[in-house]
N, C-alpha and C positions, 0 to 999 in steps of 0.2 A: 578395556580400552573404549573410549568414547568414539562413536562412529558417525553421528549425524545430529544436526539440529532438527528436531521434530516440529516444534511450534514456536511462534512468537504471538504475544497477546496484544490486541488493539482493543481498548475500552470504548464501548459504544453505549449510547443511552437508549437506542431502539434497534434491536437486532434485525427486525424485518426491514427497516429503512436502510440499515447498513448492508444487509444482504443484497438488496436491490442495487445499491451503489456499487459494491464490489463486483457483482455479477454483471449487471446490465450496463453500467457505465465504464468500469475498468476492464471488464471482460475476463475476470477470474472465474474459476469453476468452484462450485460448492462440493466439498469432499465429505463432510460429516454434518449431519443435522439431527441431533439426538436429544430428546428431553431427558433430563436426569434429576436426581434429588437436589443437586446444587444449582439447577437452572439448565437452560438450553445450551448444549455444547455444539457450537456452530463453527465450522472451519471453511476457509477459502484458500485457493492456491492458484498459482500460475500453472496452466496446463503443462504437464510433464515435469514439474518441479516437485521434489520430495518435501520441501518446507511448506508448512501450512500456517495460515494466520487464523488465530482464534478470535472471533468477534464476541467478546465477553461483555455481558451487561454490567454497567457501572454507573454510578451517579454522575451527573454533569461535572465538568471541570477536570476529570481524570486525564483527558487527552487534549486539553485546550492548547492552542498555539501560543507562541511567545507573546508576552505583553499582557496576557489575560490572567496570569497567576504569578505569585511571588516565587522566586527561586529559579531553578533551571527550566529549560524548555524540553518537553518530551521529545525524544529522538524520533525521526521519521522512519517509516518503513521504506526500504530501498528496493525498487523493482527495476530490473535491467531490461533494456530493449536493444534489439539489433538494428533498428531504424527509428530512433526517437522522434525525429521530425515528422515522419509519416504517422507514427502512433499518436503523436500530439494532435494532429489534425482530426483523426478518428475520435479520440477521446473528447476533444473540444466539441465536435459535432454531437456527441452523446451527452453533453451538458456538464462535463467535469469542470470544476472551478480550479484555475491555476493562479499562482501567486505572481507570475510574470506573464507578459503578453505573448512571448515566444520562447522556445528553448534557447539556451545560450551555450556557446563553446567555452570550455575551461580546460585547464591543464591535463585533465584525465579523460576528456571526451566531451559529451554534450549532456546538459542537465536542465531540469525544470521541476518545480514542486507543485503538487496539487494538494487539495484538502478534501477530506471526506465530510459528510454532513455533521460530524461531531467536532470538527476542527483538527482531527489527526492529520499530520502531514504525510504525504506520499511522495517520496523523492524518486523521480524517474531518471534513469541514467543510461547512457550509451557509452561504452568504453572507447577510448581513443584507439586508433588502429595499432599503435605500438604496444598496447597492453591487451589486445583482444585475446581471449582464451581460445585454445585449440578445441574446436567443437567436433573434430573428427575422431 
């Protein structure tokens, strides 16, 4: 039986630059940083979360935002916040680039999208009170 999603991959052109963005600007923690025969295996995660993001080296354009490539748009990484408006202020002060000037309310809560140095979209969300998960 399947039990967990271990990793998702985000393609980056410069792992060191991506590491600085995801750690210093977004505030994720580095979990694995191991040189291997296929390249550096580098993962980041939200503190306390079992899901890790692999920052995998790849040629430019693998994670480019909409409009810069033919076909579909790469899906964003979704990261949940329990107070998105407060987190937005902290992230903005750290230099994170956002696609909108402020978080916006929508039917499922509050949302805003950021972009990493390679153009990968990071969708930040806060659930609406009616759908908040039981954290106890």
